[in-house]
C-alpha positions as CSV (number, residue, x, y, z in Angstrom):
1,M,62.6,78.7,77.7
2,I,63.8,81.8,79.4
3,N,63.3,85.5,78.6
4,I,66.3,87.7,78.0
5,T,65.7,91.4,78.3
6,L,68.2,93.5,76.4
7,P,69.2,97.2,77.2
8,D,66.9,98.5,74.5
9,G,63.9,96.9,76.3
10,S,63.5,94.1,73.7
11,I,62.8,90.6,75.0
12,R,64.1,87.5,73.3
13,Q,63.5,83.9,74.2
14,Y,66.3,81.3,74.6
15,E,66.7,77.8,75.9
16,K,67.5,77.6,79.6
17,G,71.3,77.4,80.1
18,T,72.0,79.7,77.1
19,T,75.2,81.9,77.5
20,A,75.6,85.6,76.9
21,M,78.0,84.7,74.0
22,Q,75.2,82.6,72.4
23,V,72.9,85.6,72.8
24,A,75.5,87.8,71.0
25,L,75.9,85.2,68.2
26,S,72.1,85.2,67.7
27,I,72.3,89.0,67.0
28,S,75.4,89.1,64.9
29,E,78.8,87.4,64.5
30,G,80.5,90.8,64.5
31,L,79.0,91.6,67.9
32,A,80.0,88.2,69.3
33,R,83.6,88.8,68.3
34,N,83.7,92.0,70.4
35,V,81.9,90.6,73.5
36,L,84.3,90.4,76.5
37,A,81.7,89.7,79.3
38,A,78.1,90.3,80.2
39,E,76.2,92.1,82.9
40,V,73.4,89.7,84.0
41,N,70.9,91.3,86.4
42,G,73.4,93.9,87.3
43,E,76.3,91.5,88.0
44,V,79.2,91.0,85.6
45,W,79.5,87.4,84.4
46,D,81.7,85.4,82.0
47,A,80.2,85.5,78.5
48,S,80.4,81.6,78.6
49,R,78.4,81.2,81.9
50,A,75.0,79.6,81.6
51,I,71.9,81.7,82.3
52,E,69.3,79.5,84.0
53,A,66.4,82.0,84.5
54,D,64.8,85.1,83.1
55,A,67.4,87.9,83.2
56,H,68.3,91.4,82.0
57,V,71.4,91.1,80.0
58,K,73.9,93.7,78.7
59,L,76.7,92.5,76.5
60,L,80.0,94.2,77.4
61,T,82.6,95.2,74.9
62,W,85.9,97.3,75.1
63,N,83.6,100.4,74.9
64,D,82.1,99.6,78.3
65,D,84.0,100.4,81.5
66,K,83.0,97.0,82.9
67,G,84.2,95.4,79.7
68,K,87.6,97.1,80.0
69,S,87.8,96.1,83.7
70,T,87.2,92.4,82.8
71,F,89.8,92.7,79.9
72,W,92.4,94.1,82.3
73,H,91.6,91.6,85.1
74,S,92.2,88.7,82.6
75,S,95.4,90.5,81.5
76,A,96.6,90.3,85.2
77,H,96.1,86.5,85.0
78,L,98.0,86.4,81.8
79,L,100.9,88.3,83.5
80,A,100.9,85.8,86.3
81,E,101.0,82.9,83.8
82,A,104.0,84.4,82.0
83,L,105.8,85.1,85.4
84,E,105.2,81.5,86.6
85,A,106.7,80.2,83.3
86,L,109.7,82.5,83.4
87,Y,110.4,82.4,87.2
88,P,109.4,79.0,88.5
89,G,108.5,79.1,92.2
90,V,107.1,82.7,92.3
91,K,104.1,83.3,94.6
92,F,101.2,85.6,94.0
93,G,99.2,88.0,96.1
94,I,96.4,89.8,94.4
95,G,96.0,90.9,90.7
96,P,93.1,93.3,90.2
97,S,92.2,95.6,87.3
98,I,92.6,99.3,88.1
99,E,91.3,102.5,86.4
100,T,93.8,102.1,83.6
101,G,95.2,98.6,83.4
102,F,96.1,96.2,86.1
103,Y,98.7,95.0,88.6
104,Y,99.8,91.8,90.2
105,D,101.7,91.6,93.6
106,V,104.4,89.0,93.3
107,D,106.9,87.3,95.7
108,F,110.1,86.6,93.9
109,G,111.7,85.1,97.0
110,D,115.3,86.2,97.2
111,R,115.5,87.2,93.6
112,E,116.0,90.9,92.6
113,F,113.6,92.1,90.0
114,S,113.7,95.3,87.9
115,S,111.9,96.9,85.0
116,D,114.8,95.8,82.8
117,E,113.0,92.4,82.6
118,F,109.8,93.9,81.3
119,K,110.5,93.2,77.7
120,Q,110.9,89.4,78.1
121,I,107.7,89.2,80.1
122,E,105.8,91.2,77.5
123,D,107.1,88.9,74.8
124,K,106.0,85.8,76.8
125,M,102.6,87.3,77.5
126,L,102.1,87.9,73.8
127,A,103.2,84.4,72.9
128,L,100.7,83.0,75.4
129,A,97.9,85.4,74.2
130,K,98.3,84.1,70.6
131,Q,97.5,80.6,71.8
132,K,93.9,81.8,72.5
133,E,93.9,80.1,75.9
134,V,90.3,79.8,77.2
135,F,89.5,81.1,80.7
136,E,87.7,78.2,82.5
137,R,85.7,78.7,85.7
138,K,85.5,76.0,88.3
139,A,83.7,76.0,91.7
140,V,85.8,74.4,94.4
141,S,85.3,73.5,98.1
142,K,87.2,75.4,100.7
143,A,89.0,72.2,101.6
144,D,90.1,71.5,98.0
145,A,91.1,75.2,97.6
146,L,93.3,75.0,100.7
147,A,94.8,71.6,99.6
148,Y,95.7,73.0,96.2
149,F,97.6,76.0,97.4
150,T,99.1,74.1,100.3
151,E,100.6,71.7,97.8
152,K,101.7,74.7,95.6
153,G,103.2,76.4,98.6
154,D,101.5,79.8,98.1
155,E,100.9,81.2,101.6
156,Y,99.3,84.3,100.1
157,K,96.5,82.5,98.5
158,L,96.0,80.4,101.7
159,D,95.7,83.7,103.6
160,L,93.0,84.8,101.3
161,I,91.1,81.5,101.3
162,K,90.8,81.4,105.1
163,D,88.5,84.5,104.9
164,L,86.3,83.0,102.2
165,E,82.9,81.3,102.7
166,D,82.8,77.6,101.7
167,G,80.5,77.1,98.7
168,K,81.5,80.5,97.2
169,I,85.0,79.8,96.1
170,T,86.0,79.6,92.4
171,F,89.2,78.9,90.5
172,Y,90.0,80.2,87.0
173,S,92.4,78.4,84.7
174,Q,94.0,79.3,81.4
175,G,96.8,77.3,79.8
176,N,99.0,76.0,82.6
177,F,98.0,78.6,85.1
178,T,95.3,78.3,87.8
179,D,94.4,81.1,90.2
180,L,92.0,81.7,93.1
181,C,89.5,84.1,91.6
182,R,85.8,85.0,91.6
183,G,86.1,86.4,88.0
184,P,84.7,87.2,85.6
185,H,87.1,86.9,82.6
186,I,87.2,87.4,78.9
187,P,86.5,84.4,76.6
188,H,90.1,83.7,75.7
189,T,93.6,85.4,75.8
190,G,93.5,85.9,72.0
191,V,91.7,89.2,72.2
192,I,94.7,90.7,74.0
193,K,96.8,92.1,71.1
194,A,99.1,94.8,72.7
195,I,100.8,94.7,76.1
196,K,102.9,97.3,78.0
197,L,104.3,96.8,81.5
198,T,104.5,100.3,83.0
199,N,105.9,100.3,86.4
200,V,107.3,98.2,89.3
201,A,106.9,99.2,93.0
202,G,106.9,97.7,96.5
203,A,103.6,96.8,98.2
204,Y,103.2,95.3,101.7
205,W,101.0,92.2,101.8
206,R,97.5,93.4,102.6
207,G,98.7,96.9,103.1
208,D,100.3,96.0,106.4
209,E,103.8,97.4,106.9
210,S,104.6,94.6,109.5
211,R,104.2,92.0,106.7
212,K,106.4,91.1,103.8
213,Q,106.9,93.6,100.9
214,L,105.9,92.2,97.6
215,T,106.8,93.4,94.1
216,R,103.9,95.1,92.4
217,I,104.1,95.0,88.6
218,Y,101.8,97.4,86.8
219,G,100.7,96.9,83.2
220,V,98.1,97.8,80.5
221,T,96.8,95.9,77.6
222,F,94.6,96.7,74.5
223,P,92.7,94.8,71.8
224,K,94.5,96.8,69.1
225,A,98.2,97.8,68.7
226,S,97.1,101.3,67.6
227,E,95.4,101.9,70.9
228,L,98.6,101.0,72.8
229,A,100.5,103.6,70.6
230,D,97.9,106.2,71.5
231,Y,98.2,105.3,75.1
232,I,102.0,105.7,75.1
233,K,101.5,109.2,73.5
234,L,99.1,110.0,76.3
235,I,101.6,108.8,79.0
236,E,104.3,111.0,77.5
237,E,102.0,114.0,77.6
238,A,101.0,113.1,81.2
239,K,104.7,113.0,82.2
240,K,105.1,116.6,80.9
241,R,102.1,117.6,82.9
242,D,103.0,115.8,86.1
243,H,102.2,118.2,88.9
244,R,105.3,117.1,90.9
245,K,107.5,118.0,88.0
246,L,105.7,121.3,87.2
247,G,105.3,122.1,90.9
248,K,109.1,122.1,91.2
249,E,109.7,124.0,87.9
250,L,107.1,126.7,88.7
251,E,108.3,126.9,92.4
252,L,104.8,126.2,93.8
253,F,105.5,123.6,96.5
254,A,108.2,121.3,98.0
255,F,108.6,118.4,100.3
256,S,111.3,117.9,103.0
257,E,112.3,114.7,104.7
258,K,113.0,116.7,107.9
259,V,109.4,118.0,107.9
260,G,108.0,114.6,107.1
261,A,106.7,112.6,104.2
262,G,103.3,113.7,102.9
263,L,103.5,117.1,104.5
264,P,103.8,119.7,101.6
265,L,105.6,123.0,102.0
266,W,103.9,125.8,100.0
267,L,106.4,128.2,98.5
268,P,105.5,131.9,97.9
269,K,104.1,131.4,94.4
270,G,102.1,128.3,95.5
271,A,100.8,130.1,98.6
272,A,99.7,132.9,96.3
273,L,97.8,130.4,94.1
274,R,96.2,128.8,97.1
275,Q,95.2,132.2,98.5
276,K,93.5,133.1,95.2
277,L,91.5,129.9,95.3
278,Q,90.5,130.5,98.9
279,D,89.5,134.1,98.2
280,F,87.5,133.0,95.1
281,M,85.6,130.4,97.3
282,Q,85.2,132.7,100.2
283,R,83.5,135.4,98.0
284,A,81.1,132.7,96.6
285,Q,80.4,131.3,100.0
286,L,79.6,134.7,101.6
287,K,77.3,135.5,98.7
288,A,75.5,132.2,99.3
289,G,75.0,132.8,103.0
290,Y,77.8,130.9,104.6
291,E,79.4,132.0,107.8
292,P,83.2,131.5,108.3
293,V,84.4,129.6,111.3
294,V,87.8,128.5,112.6
295,T,88.5,125.3,114.6
296,P,91.7,123.9,116.2
297,H,94.0,121.4,114.5
298,I,93.5,118.9,117.4
299,G,90.5,117.6,119.3
300,H,89.9,115.5,122.4
301,K,89.6,111.8,121.7
302,Q,86.0,111.8,123.0
303,L,85.0,114.2,120.2
304,Y,85.9,111.6,117.6
305,V,84.5,108.7,119.6
306,T,81.1,110.6,119.6
307,S,81.3,111.3,115.9
308,G,82.3,107.7,115.0
309,H,85.5,108.8,113.3
310,Y,87.6,107.1,116.0
311,E,86.0,103.7,115.3
312,K,86.1,104.1,111.5
313,Y,89.4,106.0,111.0
314,G,91.4,105.1,114.0
315,A,93.8,103.0,112.0
316,D,94.4,105.9,109.6
317,A,95.0,108.5,112.3
318,F,98.2,109.7,113.7
319,Q,99.0,108.3,117.2
320,P,97.3,110.1,120.1
321,I,98.8,113.1,121.7
322,H,99.1,112.4,125.5
323,T,99.0,115.4,127.8
324,P,100.5,115.6,131.4
325,V,97.0,114.7,132.7
326,E,96.9,110.9,133.1
327,G,94.7,109.2,130.5
328,E,93.9,112.4,128.6
329,E,94.3,112.0,124.8
330,F,94.0,114.3,121.9
331,F,94.2,113.6,118.1
332,L,95.2,115.6,115.1
333,K,91.8,116.2,113.6
334,P,90.9,113.8,110.7
335,M,87.7,115.7,109.9
336,N,86.3,119.1,110.5
337,C,82.6,118.1,110.9
338,P,82.7,117.1,114.6
339,H,84.1,120.6,115.5
340,H,81.3,122.2,113.5
341,C,78.7,120.2,115.3
342,E,80.0,121.6,118.6
343,I,79.9,125.2,117.1
344,Y,76.2,124.5,116.3
345,K,75.6,123.6,119.9
346,T,77.0,126.8,121.3
347,K,73.5,128.3,121.5
348,P,69.8,127.3,121.2
349,R,68.6,127.2,117.6
350,S,65.2,128.1,116.2
351,Y,63.6,126.8,113.0
352,K,63.4,130.4,111.8
353,E,67.3,130.7,111.6
354,L,67.8,127.4,109.7
355,P,69.6,126.7,107.6
356,V,72.9,127.5,109.3
357,R,75.9,127.3,107.1
358,F,79.4,127.1,108.6
359,A,82.4,127.2,106.3
360,E,86.1,126.6,107.1
361,F,89.3,126.1,105.2
362,G,90.3,123.4,107.8
363,T,93.5,121.4,107.7
364,V,93.1,117.8,108.7
365,Y,95.6,114.9,109.1
366,R,95.5,111.3,108.3
367,Y,98.4,108.8,108.4
368,E,98.4,107.4,104.9
369,Q,100.7,104.5,104.2
370,S,104.1,105.7,102.9
371,G,103.7,103.6,99.8
372,E,100.4,105.4,99.0
373,L,101.8,108.9,99.2
374,H,101.9,110.7,95.8
375,G,102.8,114.3,95.4
376,L,99.8,116.5,96.4
377,T,97.2,113.9,95.4
378,R,97.8,111.7,98.5
379,V,99.2,113.5,101.5
380,R,99.1,113.3,105.3
381,G,98.1,116.9,105.9
382,F,95.6,118.7,103.7
383,T,93.2,121.6,103.7
384,Q,89.5,121.1,102.8
385,D,87.2,123.8,101.7
386,D,84.8,122.3,104.2
387,A,81.3,123.5,105.0
388,H,78.5,122.0,107.0
389,L,74.9,123.1,106.6
390,F,72.3,122.4,109.3
391,C,68.8,122.5,108.1
392,R,65.3,121.3,108.6
393,P,64.2,118.1,106.9
394,D,62.0,120.1,104.5
395,Q,64.9,122.2,103.4
396,V,67.4,119.4,102.6
397,K,66.6,119.0,98.9
398,E,66.7,122.8,98.2
399,E,69.9,123.3,100.0
400,F,71.5,120.3,98.3
401,K,70.5,121.8,94.9
402,K,72.1,125.2,95.9
403,V,75.3,123.3,96.7
404,I,75.3,121.6,93.3
405,D,75.0,125.1,91.8
406,L,78.1,126.2,93.8
407,V,80.1,123.2,92.7
408,L,79.3,123.7,89.0
409,Y,80.2,127.4,89.3
410,V,83.6,126.5,90.6
411,F,84.1,123.9,87.8
412,G,83.1,126.5,85.2
413,A,85.5,129.1,86.5
414,L,88.4,126.7,86.3
415,G,87.6,125.0,82.9
416,F,86.4,121.7,84.2
417,D,83.5,121.2,81.8
418,N,83.6,117.4,81.4
419,Y,82.2,115.7,84.5
420,T,79.8,113.1,85.8
421,A,77.9,113.1,89.1
422,Q,78.4,109.8,90.9
423,V,75.6,108.9,93.4
424,S,77.5,107.0,96.1
425,L,75.3,104.7,98.1
426,R,75.7,102.1,100.8
427,D,76.9,98.6,100.0
428,P,73.7,96.5,100.1
429,E,75.7,93.4,101.1
430,N,77.6,94.9,104.0
431,R,75.7,97.3,106.3
432,T,78.3,96.9,109.1
433,K,80.5,99.6,107.6
434,Y,77.9,102.3,108.2
435,I,76.2,104.0,111.1
436,G,72.5,105.1,111.5
437,S,69.1,103.7,110.8
438,D,67.8,102.3,107.5
439,E,65.0,104.9,107.6
440,N,67.5,107.8,107.8
441,W,69.6,106.3,105.0
442,A,66.6,105.9,102.8
443,L,65.6,109.6,103.3
444,A,69.2,110.8,102.7
445,E,69.6,108.7,99.5
446,A,66.2,109.9,98.1
447,A,67.1,113.6,98.7
448,I,70.4,113.1,96.7
449,V,68.8,111.2,93.8
450,E,65.9,113.7,93.5
451,A,68.2,116.8,93.7
452,A,70.5,115.5,91.0
453,A,67.6,114.6,88.7
454,E,66.1,118.1,89.2
455,K,69.4,119.7,88.3
456,N,69.5,117.5,85.2
457,L,72.9,116.1,86.1
458,A,74.4,113.1,84.2
459,T,74.7,110.6,87.0
460,V,75.9,107.1,87.7
461,V,75.1,105.0,90.8
462,E,77.9,103.3,92.7
463,Y,77.1,101.0,95.6
464,G,79.5,100.8,98.5
465,E,81.1,104.2,97.9
466,A,79.0,106.1,100.5
467,A,80.7,107.7,103.6
468,F,80.2,105.7,106.8
469,Y,77.6,108.3,108.0
470,G,75.7,109.0,104.9
471,P,75.3,108.8,101.1
472,K,77.0,111.4,98.8
473,L,77.2,113.0,95.4
474,D,80.7,112.9,94.1
475,F,81.8,114.8,91.0
476,M,84.0,112.8,88.7
477,V,85.9,115.2,86.5
478,K,87.8,114.4,83.3
479,D,90.9,116.5,82.7
480,A,92.4,117.6,79.4
481,L,93.9,114.1,78.9
482,G,90.6,112.3,79.6
483,R,91.7,111.0,83.0
484,K,89.0,110.8,85.7
485,W,89.4,112.5,89.1
486,Q,87.1,112.7,92.0
487,L,86.9,116.3,93.1
488,G,83.8,118.0,94.6
489,T,81.6,116.1,97.1
490,I,78.2,116.7,98.8
491,Q,76.9,114.4,101.5
492,V,73.6,114.2,103.4
493,D,73.9,113.1,107.0
494,Y,71.1,112.3,109.4
495,N,73.5,110.5,111.8
496,L,75.9,113.0,113.2
497,P,73.1,115.3,114.4
498,E,71.8,112.3,116.4
499,R,75.2,111.4,117.7
500,F,75.8,115.0,118.9
501,E,72.2,115.4,120.0
502,L,71.8,118.5,117.9
503,E,68.4,120.3,118.2
504,Y,66.3,123.2,117.1
505,T,63.0,124.5,118.4
506,G,60.3,124.0,115.7
507,S,57.2,126.0,115.0
508,D,55.3,123.7,117.3
509,N,57.7,124.7,120.1
510,Q,59.0,121.2,120.3
511,K,62.6,120.0,119.9
512,H,63.6,118.6,116.6
513,R,66.7,117.1,115.0
514,P,68.4,119.0,112.1
515,V,69.8,117.3,109.0
516,M,73.4,118.0,108.2
517,I,74.9,118.5,104.7
518,H,78.7,118.1,104.2
519,R,80.2,119.8,101.2
520,A,83.6,120.5,99.7
521,P,83.6,121.8,96.1
522,F,87.4,121.6,95.9
523,G,87.6,118.5,98.0
524,S,91.1,119.3,99.3
525,L,93.2,122.2,98.1
526,E,96.2,120.0,97.7
527,R,94.5,117.4,95.5
528,F,92.5,120.1,93.6
529,I,95.6,122.1,92.8
530,A,97.4,118.9,91.6
531,V,94.6,118.1,89.2
532,L,94.4,121.7,88.1
533,I,98.2,121.8,87.4
534,E,97.9,118.7,85.2
535,H,94.7,119.7,83.5
536,C,96.1,123.1,82.3
537,A,99.7,121.9,82.1
538,G,100.7,124.7,84.6
539,Q,99.1,127.4,82.4
540,F,96.6,128.7,84.9
541,P,93.7,130.9,84.0
542,L,94.9,134.5,84.1
543,W,92.9,135.4,87.2
544,L,94.6,132.6,89.1
545,A,98.2,132.8,87.8
546,P,100.6,133.7,90.6
547,E,102.4,136.0,88.2
548,Q,100.3,137.5,85.4
549,F,103.1,139.3,83.5
550,I,106.8,139.8,83.6
551,V,108.7,143.0,82.4
552,L,111.8,142.2,80.3
553,P,114.1,145.2,79.8
554,V,116.4,144.8,76.8
555,S,119.4,146.1,78.7
556,E,120.3,147.9,82.0
557,K,119.7,151.4,80.6
558,Y,115.9,150.6,80.3
559,E,115.5,149.4,83.8
560,E,114.1,152.6,85.2
561,Y,111.4,152.6,82.6
562,A,110.7,149.0,83.3
563,K,110.5,149.5,87.1
564,N,108.0,152.4,86.6
565,L,105.9,150.2,84.4
566,L,105.9,147.4,87.0
567,E,104.8,149.8,89.7
568,S,102.0,151.2,87.7
569,L,100.6,147.8,86.8
570,N,101.0,146.4,90.3
571,N,99.1,149.4,91.7
572,S,96.2,148.4,89.4
573,D,96.0,145.1,91.2
574,I,97.7,143.2,88.4
575,R,100.4,140.8,89.6
576,G,103.8,140.8,88.0
577,L,107.6,141.0,88.3
578,I,110.6,142.2,86.5
579,D,113.6,140.3,85.1
580,L,116.7,142.4,85.8
581,R,119.3,139.7,85.1
582,D,122.3,140.5,82.9
583,E,121.0,138.2,80.1
584,K,120.0,138.8,76.5
585,V,116.3,139.4,76.1
586,G,115.9,136.2,74.0
587,R,117.1,134.2,77.0
588,K,114.7,136.1,79.3
589,I,111.8,135.3,77.0
590,R,112.7,131.6,76.9
591,D,112.9,131.4,80.7
592,A,109.5,133.2,81.0
593,E,108.0,130.7,78.7
594,V,109.4,127.8,80.9
595,K,107.8,129.5,83.9
596,K,104.5,129.7,82.0
597,I,104.1,133.4,82.8
598,P,101.0,134.5,80.8
599,Y,102.4,137.8,79.4
600,M,105.8,139.2,78.6
601,L,106.3,142.9,78.4
602,I,109.5,143.8,76.4
603,V,110.9,147.4,76.8
604,G,113.8,148.9,74.9
605,E,114.7,152.1,73.1
606,K,111.8,152.0,70.6
607,E,109.3,151.5,73.5
608,I,110.7,154.3,75.5
609,E,110.5,156.7,72.6
610,S,106.9,155.8,71.8
611,G,105.8,155.4,75.4
612,T,104.6,151.8,74.7
613,I,105.4,148.2,75.5
614,S,105.9,145.2,73.2
615,V,103.5,142.4,74.4
616,R,104.0,138.7,73.9
617,K,101.7,136.1,75.2
618,H,102.8,132.7,76.5
619,G,103.2,130.2,73.6
620,S,105.2,132.6,71.5
621,V,102.3,134.7,70.4
622,D,103.4,138.3,69.5
623,I,100.5,140.6,70.3
624,G,102.3,143.8,69.3
625,S,102.9,147.3,70.8
626,M,100.4,149.2,73.0
627,D,100.5,151.7,75.8
628,S,100.3,150.5,79.5
629,Q,96.6,151.6,79.9
630,T,95.5,149.5,76.9
631,F,97.4,146.5,78.4
632,K,95.7,147.0,81.8
633,E,92.3,147.0,80.0
634,L,93.3,143.8,78.1
635,L,94.2,142.0,81.3
636,I,91.2,143.1,83.3
637,K,88.9,142.1,80.4
638,E,90.5,138.6,80.3
639,I,90.4,138.2,84.1
640,T,86.7,139.3,84.2
641,V,85.8,136.7,81.5
């Protein structure tokens, strides 16, 4: 017999070789019908896989993220099965689950493929799903795996197999389809009830632009048709909120082919929005004891060799800048931290002056693949609200907690109240991706875990998500549509101080190494603004809106009164403009609504006679008449709140 420990701490005994599905059936048939996979000692398994020893088991359903991921991974296999049936001879790259749904990279050969063919593929997938095809796992030798896909003529699977270790290769089959896959999968295809293919795009094999471009087909599936209907409504709302669409309509930013892909141009209104965010952060930082610094947009190659960024990010950097001096190379900076290390070294430091906190709105550059660029969320040049704190080891936890407070202050001011703190640690299976000693990593990880616990943060732990130089706390924010975004980040780093030989003189008059904390509550201004636009659908908090009001004179003869009103309000540090177009006031109101201007001030004969203004709020809310002083007080109160 073996002992199975369930999430509630209860222990049940079963025969050796029992499956998670059998465990579920022993609890209730209703539970078993909903089980998609199981987490066995922290690893996700097929529900049909035999458990041979004592284990902690969590049964995964649609309500678990790992259950959804398994469901969508299996759906990718169902897509591939349908494609192979409809288009004989197609070849397959990879087909993973993603945050919402899945994709599969497909080589159609010389055949043109478009989204017009989605409907027949969806119908085929549903037909196959109804057959309740069982997902069967089979361990194969490397030789047999190579032989199978050589006979099939699929060079992409052969390319993947050559990097795999013999003895750890598995195939999964359902119906007439067999794929190279380590799993896990759902019990059978019958639980897939609703299917929607969502997009088609190009994707270079293994992300290498020198290799063949495959067709990437995206999709999403659900266990209930009603959930697909809800998802489609969500997608329609997301399209309305798309920051690329609203950024154009609100005249915030633009892109130019002549300037270059992934390099945003900030228009006057967008620049005003950025500046308000920077001013907001700057005030908070100064109050918290940060010192502003400014560093160049480029740095000598040796700077990034010393920091380790050249080794880790070299492939994602722009090509080096060669100077007239033979062999001399500079790079567009991919990170601000090496520059801040050099600022720290400009003078001797004493333990009495630590912590030192340097802050900079520093623009950095990374050569993202063209296929991965997406509006402001994935660009090649972006500005980080970067700061680096240099402190004594005994100060690390307290400083980390203060940074958490700053991040939460930022989120609160901008209406992000639904978030989870992700503790991002090293990949325990692959330490080669990281620099520094195990001892320093243990200290850094402990500081983050303890600080998060003491601030009562809701946390999840993710292995393999740490930065190459240290663990971090990433804030995963849900927007108004329930989508998850990674925004603020805080990182503890014992490694860069060693690489740059940073020192301070301790109370014992000996030299000691400081600890470095990296933090960026916004992350990058570009990405943060994109998320903010979609979160609030372009209706920014009043304090942040580029234009807080617009004056709408009913006709030309009221323009003088309107101009005097505008000047009076602008002099009170309230931002606004006037619409002097020769249009009817109804048209002006509609246009102001489209531009999402918070307040509309209508002036005509009645207002001039009474010395008032008629006030409308965005969203067709008629507030009524008031004098300009009352309106000022109304705005100032809302801004202060």
